[in-house]
C-alpha positions, 0 to 999 in steps of 0.5 A, spaced: 499 500 499 503 507 498 504 512 503 500 519 499 504 524 499 504 529 504 500 536 501 506 542 498 507 547 503 507 554 502 515 556 499 519 562 497 518 559 489 513 563 486 517 570 489 525 567 487 522 566 480 520 573 480 524 578 478 522 583 483 527 586 490 521 587 494 514 583 493 509 582 497 503 576 499 497 580 501 489 578 504 484 579 507 480 576 511 472 579 514 470 578 506 464 572 509 462 576 516 456 579 518 459 585 523 465 589 523 470 591 519 474 586 512 482 587 514 488 585 509 495 585 511 501 585 506 507 582 509 514 582 505 518 577 507 527 577 510 528 571 505 534 570 510 529 570 515 523 566 515 519 563 521 517 557 520 511 553 519 507 559 516 502 556 512 495 557 510 491 560 516 484 555 516 489 550 516 493 552 522 488 552 529 488 559 533 494 557 539 499 557 532 496 563 529 498 567 536 505 563 536 506 566 529 504 572 529 509 576 533 514 573 530 512 575 522 511 581 526 518 581 529 522 580 522 517 583 516 515 588 514 508 588 516 502 593 513 494 593 516 488 596 512 481 596 515 475 597 510 469 598 517 462 596 516 460 602 513 464 602 508 462 596 506 455 598 506 456 604 501 461 600 496 460 593 497 464 588 499 469 586 493 471 593 492 472 594 501 475 587 500 481 591 495 480 598 498 483 594 505 489 590 500 490 599 498 490 600 504 495 595 507 500 595 500 500 602 503 501 602 510 509 598 507 515 602 509 518 599 503 515 601 497 514 593 493 516 592 486 510 587 486 505 585 490 502 577 490 496 576 492 491 570 493 486 569 488 484 570 483 481 579 481 484 582 485 485 591 485 489 595 481 496 597 485 501 602 485 506 596 484 505 590 478 501 586 482 501 577 481 495 572 482 495 566 485 490 562 485 489 558 492 495 562 493 496 562 502 497 555 500 503 556 495 507 563 497 510 563 505 510 573 504 501 571 503 501 565 508 504 570 513 499 576 510 492 570 511 496 569 518 498 577 520 489 579 517 486 574 521 489 574 527 488 582 528 481 582 525 480 575 530 482 582 536 478 586 532 472 582 534 474 581 540 475 588 543 467 590 539 465 583 544 467 589 550 461 595 547 457 589 543 457 584 548 449 581 546 451 578 540 457 573 540 462 577 538 468 574 541 466 568 540 464 567 532 468 573 530 462 576 528 460 571 523 452 568 521 453 562 526 445 560 530 448 564 534 450 570 531 443 570 527 439 568 534 443 574 538 439 578 532 433 576 531 432 579 539 436 584 539 437 587 532 444 591 528 448 595 532 452 600 528 458 594 526 453 590 523 453 589 515 447 593 513 448 591 506 448 584 507 442 580 506 440 577 514 441 584 515 437 588 510 432 582 512 432 584 518 431 591 519 428 593 512 421 586 511 414 591 515 415 590 521 421 588 522 428 593 525 428 601 523 435 603 527 441 600 529 440 599 537 446 601 542 
């Protein structure tokens, strides 16, 4: 019986093959939740000092992400971009994601000449871009960005829980869980909910529904 090979880990191959000297990886967290900001991160790794264990943030436990976060911050150039729930409602989640990525790359102290971006389409930046489908599992730069974006957003949602404790943000981070839906049905949306998203829009718009944010 042959043993299956373990899935490949992210590496620095795309960065080396690019021909660019200053390369950042870009990824986002929080496109799907009903509440809170969308967060993007841009990371320029030092190829001589890449933290071990980098991978797609979704494949890592929360404890591992929290362990890797300070290692990335200490070893790399990092920029973070946030777009609020109100901005998401104004420009839509896709454009908000692109804006968050622009803000993250602009926040870097060093200016990259190439951005490697997870996905099949992305924003227009001041530098060249290269889209990589499944990039957070292929490029260590994108993997690092995915970890920074996820940890940053999760921490913000925990802070948000202290203000809007009725919704359980510290537990579900704004995603559409049954507990979140039940809290919305009981309390209505708060100011951090994305009113353009269908579950929230349905609450505030139907006859007899909620017509304003609470808290």
